[in-house]
N, C-alpha and C positions, 0 to 999 in steps of 0.2 A: 503494500499500499504506499502510496506516495504522499508524504507529509507535505502540508501547505503552510507556508510561512505568512502569518498575519502581518501585514503592513500597517501597524498602528499609526494613528495621527500623532505628529508631534505637537507640542504646546501651541505653536503659531497656527498650525492647520486646525487644531480643535478650537481655538478661538475664533478662527475665520468661519468654520462650520457652523459653530453655535450662533455667531452673528448673522451669517447668511439665513439660517433657519428663523431666527427671531425677527429679522427684518422682513423677510418674505411673508411670514404669517401675519405680522402686525400690519403690513400694507394691504394684503388681501382681506384681512378681518375689518380693517378700517373702511376700505372702499365697499365691501360687502354691506356693512352697517349703514353707510351713507346712502347707497342705493336703496336699501330696504326703507329707510327713513324718507327719502326724498322722492323715490319713484315707485315704491311698493313692489320692488322685485329683488330677488337675490342677484348677485353678480353672475352666477351660472346662467340664469334666464337672459340676463342683458347679453351675455357673450353669444348666445344662441340667436337672439335677435340681430345683433351686429353680423354674425355670419350669414344669416339668411339676407339681410339688407344688402350685402356686398356680392350676393350671387346673382347670376343672370336671371332675370324675371323673378328675383326675390324668392327662389326655390332651390332646394337641394334634396337629393336622395337622403333618407334618414341616415344609412350607413356613412355617407360623406360627411353629413352634418355631425355625427357622433365623432368621426375622426378629426374634424376641423376644430371642434370645440373641446377635444381632449376628455371626452366623457365615453363611459360604457354605453352600449346600445340600450340596455335595460334602463339606466339612469336617464339617458336622453329620452327614451320613450314616455318615462314618468313625467319629465319636465315638459315635453311637448304636450302631453294630455292637460297639464295645468295651464299651459299657454293657449291651448285650444278653448278650455274653459273661460279664460279671460277674453277670448275673441281675437287674440294677437297672432295666432297661427291656425292654419288649417292643414289637414292632411289629405292627400289624394293618392290614390293608386298609381303605380307607376306603369305608364303605358307599354313599356318594352319588358317588364318583368312582373308577372302576377304576384310574386312574393314580396316584392319591394314597395315601399311607400316613399312618397314626396312631402316634404314638409314646405309649406308656402306662407310667407309672411303677409298678413293681411294689411289692408290700409290702416286699421286701428291699431295693429302691432307696430307699424312704421311710424304712427303718430306718437305711440308710447315711447318708442325708442328715441325719437326726436325730441321728445320732452325731457327724457332722462339724460341725454348725452351731454348737454352743456355742464350740468352738475357734475356728472362723472368725469369729464375731461378736466374740470377745474380741480377735482380731488386728486386725480393722477398728477396733474402738475403741482399742486401744493404739496402733496405727500412725498412724491418722488423727485420730481425734476427741480423744483425749488431748493431742495436739500443738497443738489449736486452742483459742482462747477462744470462748464462745458467739457472739459477734458475728461471728468469722471462720467458724463453721460455717454461720451464716445467709447470709454473703457467699459462701461457696463453693457452697452450694445454688443461690443466685440466678445465679451465674457459670455453673454447669453447666447449669442450665435454659436460660439464654440461649444457650449453645453448642449444646445439643441441639436447641433450636427452630431456630436458624440452620442447622444441618447437616442437619436432616431435611426442609427445604424442597426441593421438586423443582427 
């Protein structure tokens, strides 16, 4: 049996990891609370509406929407059911695949997104970008791109 040597984090890496976790959680929790308070929707629903608003004809296959929003298919289905109940999204059968469904952003959903967007963007600016110098914003983008590329490899 081959022994695996654990590469423990050194004190600087541990401090960096914990800071990254704390900052990520705090930012997402704050943005989620603000969206709930100001627009009556969680950040996950906002993300779904954004993805649909950017799609051609404001519609995406449910599987594509799950992938784009970083959600499991079952979690997405539950969220879309809630958005349907609000009148913000409608599901349609996929014309090319009888098993597939398409999520469509309704005019009411687009209006809800348009109403929520200014406050959300202001929150992102206030809580993230205003805390950083321009060079740090560039560093954060490059770091995030490197992590995304590495984590999206098969």
